[in-house]
C-alpha positions in Angstrom: -30.2 19.5 33.6 -28.0 22.6 33.4 -25.0 22.5 35.7 -26.1 25.6 37.7 -29.5 24.1 38.4 -28.0 20.7 39.3 -25.6 22.5 41.8 -28.5 24.4 43.4 -30.3 21.1 44.0 -27.1 19.5 45.3 -26.8 22.3 47.9 -30.5 21.6 49.0 -29.8 17.9 49.2 -26.7 18.4 51.3 -28.5 20.8 53.7 -31.6 18.6 54.0 -29.7 15.4 54.6 -26.8 16.8 56.6 -24.4 14.6 54.6 -24.5 13.0 51.1 -22.0 10.9 49.1 -20.9 11.1 45.5 -22.6 7.8 44.9 -26.0 9.1 46.1 -25.6 12.2 44.0 -24.8 10.2 40.8 -27.9 8.1 41.4 -30.1 11.1 42.0 -28.9 13.1 39.0 -27.9 10.4 36.5 -24.5 11.8 35.8 -21.0 10.5 36.3 -19.0 10.6 39.5 -16.5 12.9 37.8 -19.2 15.4 37.0 -20.5 15.3 40.6 -16.9 15.7 42.0 -16.5 18.8 39.8 -19.8 20.2 41.1 -18.7 19.6 44.7 -15.3 21.2 44.1 -17.0 24.3 42.6 -19.6 24.5 45.4 -16.9 24.1 48.1 -14.8 26.8 46.5 -17.8 29.1 46.7 -18.2 28.2 50.4 -21.7 26.7 49.9 -20.7 23.2 51.1 -17.9 21.4 52.8 -16.3 18.4 51.2 -15.2 15.2 52.8 -13.7 12.1 51.1 -16.5 10.8 48.9 -19.1 13.4 49.6 -20.2 16.7 51.1 -21.5 18.3 54.3 -23.4 21.5 54.8 -21.2 24.6 55.0 -20.2 25.6 58.5 -22.0 28.8 59.8 -18.8 30.8 59.8 -18.4 30.1 56.0 -22.0 30.9 55.1 -23.2 34.4 54.2 -26.0 36.0 56.0 -28.7 35.0 53.4 -27.6 31.3 53.6 -27.7 31.5 57.4 -31.2 33.0 57.2 -32.3 30.1 55.0 -30.8 27.6 57.4 -32.7 29.2 60.3 -35.9 29.2 58.4 -35.5 25.5 57.5 -34.8 24.7 61.2 -37.9 26.7 62.4 -40.0 24.9 59.7 -39.0 21.5 61.0 -39.7 22.5 64.5 -43.2 23.8 63.5 -43.9 20.5 61.8 -42.7 18.5 64.8 -44.8 20.5 67.3 -47.9 20.0 65.2 -47.2 16.3 64.5 -47.0 15.3 68.1 -50.7 16.4 68.6 -51.6 13.2 66.6 -50.2 10.9 69.3 -52.1 9.2 72.1 -50.9 7.7 75.3 -49.8 4.1 74.8 -49.3 4.3 71.0 -46.7 2.2 69.3 -44.8 4.7 67.2 -42.1 4.3 64.5 -39.8 7.3 63.8 -38.3 7.2 60.3 -34.7 8.3 59.7 -34.5 12.1 59.0 -34.1 15.5 60.6 -37.8 16.2 61.0 -38.6 12.9 62.7 -35.6 13.5 65.0 -37.1 16.9 65.8 -40.4 15.2 66.7 -38.5 13.0 69.1 -37.1 16.1 70.8 -40.6 17.6 71.4 -42.5 14.6 72.6 -44.7 15.4 75.6 -43.7 13.8 78.9 -47.4 12.9 79.5 -47.4 10.2 76.9 -46.1 6.7 77.4 -45.1 5.4 74.0 -43.7 2.2 72.6 -41.0 3.7 70.3 -39.0 2.2 67.5 -36.7 3.7 64.9 -34.1 2.9 62.3 -32.1 6.0 63.3 -29.5 5.7 66.0 -29.5 9.5 66.4 -33.3 9.6 66.9 -33.0 6.6 69.3 -30.8 8.7 71.6 -33.4 11.5 71.6 -36.3 9.1 72.2 -34.7 7.4 75.3 -34.9 10.8 77.1 -38.7 10.5 77.0 -39.6 6.9 76.2 -36.9 5.0 78.0 -36.4 1.8 76.2 -36.4 2.2 72.4 -36.5 -0.6 69.8 -33.7 0.1 67.2 -34.2 -1.9 64.0 -31.7 -2.6 61.2 -28.3 -4.3 60.7 -26.4 -2.0 58.3 -25.8 1.7 58.9 -25.7 3.9 55.8 -23.0 6.5 56.2 -24.7 9.3 54.4 -28.1 9.3 56.1 -27.3 7.4 59.3 -30.3 5.1 58.5 -30.2 1.5 59.6 -31.3 -0.8 56.7 -31.0 -4.4 55.8 -32.8 -7.8 56.0 -33.4 -7.8 59.7 -35.1 -4.4 59.6 -37.3 -5.5 56.7 -38.2 -8.8 58.4 -39.1 -6.9 61.6 -41.3 -4.4 59.8 -43.2 -7.1 57.9 -44.3 -8.6 61.2 -44.9 -5.5 63.3 -47.8 -3.1 63.3 -47.6 0.5 64.5 -50.4 2.9 65.7 -48.4 5.8 64.2 -45.6 6.1 61.7 -43.7 9.4 61.2 -42.6 9.0 57.6 -39.9 11.1 55.8 -39.2 11.4 52.1 -36.7 13.0 49.9 -39.3 14.1 47.4 -43.1 14.5 46.9 -43.4 14.2 43.1 -46.0 16.2 41.1 -47.7 12.9 40.2 -48.1 11.9 43.8 -45.1 9.6 44.0 -42.9 9.6 47.1 -39.2 8.9 46.4 -35.8 8.7 47.9 -32.2 8.4 46.7 -31.5 4.9 47.9 -33.1 1.5 47.2 -32.5 0.0 50.6 -34.2 3.0 52.4 -37.0 2.8 49.8 -37.8 -0.8 50.9 -37.9 0.3 54.6 -40.2 3.2 53.9 -42.5 1.0 51.7 -42.9 -1.4 54.6 -43.6 1.5 57.0 -46.5 2.6 54.8 -47.9 -1.0 55.0 -47.4 -1.4 58.7 -48.8 1.9 60.1 -52.4 2.4 61.1 -51.8 6.1 60.8 -49.0 7.1 58.4 -48.0 10.8 58.9 -45.8 12.2 56.2 -43.6 15.0 57.8 -42.2 16.9 54.8 -40.8 20.5 54.8 -41.5 22.6 51.7 -38.2 21.8 50.1 -39.4 18.3 49.4 -42.6 19.3 47.5 -42.7 19.1 43.8 -39.3 17.3 43.6 -38.3 13.8 42.2 -35.7 11.4 43.5 -34.2 8.1 42.4 -36.4 5.4 43.8 -40.2 5.6 44.3 -41.4 3.8 47.4 -45.1 4.8 47.8 -47.8 7.2 46.6 -49.7 9.9 48.5 -52.6 7.5 48.6 -50.5 5.4 51.0 -50.4 8.1 53.7 -53.1 9.5 56.0 -51.8 12.9 57.1 -49.4 15.4 55.6 -47.7 17.9 58.0 -45.7 20.6 56.3 -44.8 24.1 57.3 -45.4 25.7 53.9 -48.7 26.6 52.3 -49.4 24.1 49.5 -49.9 25.2 46.0 -53.4 24.7 44.5 -52.1 21.8 42.4 -50.4 20.1 45.3 -53.3 20.6 47.6 -55.7 19.1 45.0 -53.5 16.1 44.6 -53.4 15.3 48.3 -57.2 16.0 48.7 -58.0 13.6 45.8 -56.0 11.0 47.7 -58.0 11.5 50.8 -55.1 12.8 52.8 -55.6 15.2 55.7 -53.5 18.3 55.1 -51.9 20.2 58.0 -49.9 23.0 56.3 -48.9 26.7 56.6 -47.6 26.2 60.1 -45.1 29.0 60.4 -46.3 32.2 62.2 -46.8 35.2 60.0 -44.6 38.2 60.6 
C-alpha cells in the first residue's frame, strides 16, 4: 500500500476509534512500528491527528480545518441516525448486549425510557450511559484495552458462552467485500464471535466508513447477523451480498437536503 493511502486509512481509523496505538496500526497494515511512527509524525505535523506516547488521537476541533470538521459532524450525525433506527428493534424486557464502540454507545444514549431492559456490555463508557436508563448494568470482562476501552479476557468469554441475549448490538472495524467481518485485535475478535453465537437477534450497527474495508482478524461473516443498520446507501454489490445472506437491510438513514 502506498504511504499516502495508508495515512488516509490511519486517519479514518483514529477518528472511528477515538484512539489507536502503534501496535494496532502495525497489525492492521502489516508494516513496522518505525513506519507507523513516521506516518503519525507526518499526520500530526499536518494537524490531522494528535499523537500521544504509543499512539494517536483525533485532531482537536481547533486544529482541524472546516472540511474535516464537516466530515466529523457528518460521521456523528450518521451514528445518531443509526442509533435512532436501531432502538426500534427493541422490546420491553429484552436482554440486550451493547458491544464496545461509538455507535453502540450512541444507542445507549437514545434508549426509550418506556423499555425496561436487562443490559450488559464490555464497555465501561457505555455502561455509564446505560445506567441512566437501565439502572443496574452487567459489565463483563477482566482486562481493559487502552486503545478501544473494550473489556476482554477469559471471564468475559466464559460469561458469553453461558449467556443468551434477545438482542446484540454488534460493531465491527470492517465489512469485507467477501462478507467477512473483521477487527484489529484478536481478543476483541473472540468476544465478537461469541456475541454472534449468543444473540437471538444480532444487529450489526456499522457506519459507511466500515463498508468494503478489511481489518486484521476476521470474527464472523454477514451470514451470522440478522439486521444491518447503516446510515449510508449500500452499493449494488454490497446490497446483493447482504441479501444473499438473508440479512435485513436498514440503510440510507440520513435525511436528504
